[in-house]
N, C-alpha and C positions, 0 to 999 in steps of 0.2 A: 504493500500500500504506500509506504513512504517513497519507494523508488518510483512508483507510478506518478505520484504528485511532483516529484523532482523533475520528471520528464516533461511535465506540463508547463513548468516555469519558462523554459526557452520558447515553447510554442506560444504562450501568452505574450511574451515579450515581442516575438515576431509579429503577432497580430496587432499589438499596440503600435509597433513601429509602422506597419503597413497603413493603419488607419491615420496615424500622424502624418504620413506622407501625402494623404489625400485631403488634408485640411489646410485652411488658410491661417497661417500663424502670424500674419503681419501685425495683428493687434497685440500680440504678446511681446511688448516692449516696455522697458521702464520709461517713466516720464523724462522729458528733456533735462539733461544735467545729472541724471542718476545713472550709476553704473549697473545697479541691480535693483529689482523690485519684486514684490509679491503681487501676482495678478490673481484675483479670485472672482469666480462666477458664483453668485449666491442668490438664494431665495429666502426672503425674510420670514417665510412660514416653515422653512425646512428645519427640523430638529437638529440635524447634523450640522447645519450652518450655525445654529445657535451655540452648539458645543464648540465649534471651531473658532468662532469670532474672538473670544478672549485670547486664544492661543495665537491667532494671527496678529492681534494688536500687541501682544507681548513680544512676539518675534520682531515686529516692526520697531518697537521701542528698543529692544535689546541690541539689535544689529543695525539700528539707525537706517532702515531702508523704507522706502515708500510702499504703500499699499494702493494698488489700482483695482477699484471695485467695478464689477459689471453686474448689473441686475439680470438675473436669469430666472424669472418667475415661472414656476412649473405649472402646467395646466391643471393638475390635480389639487392645487392649493388655491382655494377661492379668494383669499384676501391678500395674497402676496403681491399681486400687481398693484393694487391700490396702496399698499404700504410702500412699495418702491416709488410710486408717484409722490407720496408724502415725503419720503426721504429726499427726493429731488427738490421739493419745495424748500425743505430745511437747508439743503445745500445752497439754494439761491440766496439764503440769508447769511450762511457761513458754512464753509466746508467742515469745520469742527462740530457745528450743530448737527450736521448730517450724521457724522460718525457717532455722536452721542445718541441721536434718535435711533439709529440702527441697533446700538447696544441696548437701549431701553426696550425696543420691540423684542429683541432676542431674549432679554431677561423676562419679559412678560408674555412671551409667546404661548405658553400653555393656556393662558386665560383669554386670549384674543379670539374673537369670532368675526365673521364679516359684519355682523350687526353692531359690534362694540369697538371696532378698530378706530373709528373716528373719535370716540370718547377717550381712548388711550392716547391718541395724537393730541387731542385738546389738553389733556392732563400734562403731557410732556411740554407742550407749548407754554402753559401757565407756569410750570416749574422753571422754565428757561426764560420767563418774562418776555415772551415773544407772542405774536398773534398768529392764529391759524384762521385764514379767511374762510368764509362760508363756502366759496367755490375756490378750490385749491389750484386748479389748472384750467382757467377759462379758455386759453388759446390751444390747449392740448400739447404744449411743448414738452412738459415733463413726461407725459404718456408716450410721446414720440421718442424721447430719449431712452425710456425704459425699453420700448420695442426695438430701438436700434441696438441697445446693449444685448438684448436677447438674440438678435440676428447675428451679432458678433460671436456670441457663444455658440450658436449653431454652426457658423462658418469654421470655428476653431475645433469643432467636433465634440463640444460639451453635450452630455446627455443627462447629467445629474448634477446635484449640488451637494456640498460645495465641490467645485473643481478649482484646484489651486495650482498655480505655476510659479516657480522661481525663475525669473528671466534676467537676462543681461542685455547690454547694449551692443554686443558684437553681432555682426551680420551673419556669421556662421558659428557652428559649434553648439 
């Protein structure tokens, strides 16, 4: 049994490499001026993303590397898209506020439903002494950004969340 599973490892690696070759990895780059970054595709309703979030933040602080987040709301999660739109709204106020909102949502994830997501966002906004407008995205630009993020995830071959890459600024390797 052990020998059989050891034989599967090279096969799985080969399959992963083949699927990697068919994907568009152009988005997997650190921000300008950074040599290395963590790139994560996440869904704010995903329990695994909630567990990974503090580890990603700790790694970013410890190694002083930026985190590039892509929203990748999964179709089976009914409120994740709306939460991502709200996160985009908070980003428009302050990038740090967005990060705090994501952490707040991940911490409260087990208690959030499609019906009470708005009240959690309002509570967060009050705690941060900021406003949450009645209509968060009147022009649809935040929703469009979330959809564009999801499309990037699909092009890179992401199928689940969290999908995490450690990337560098070299053209090859």
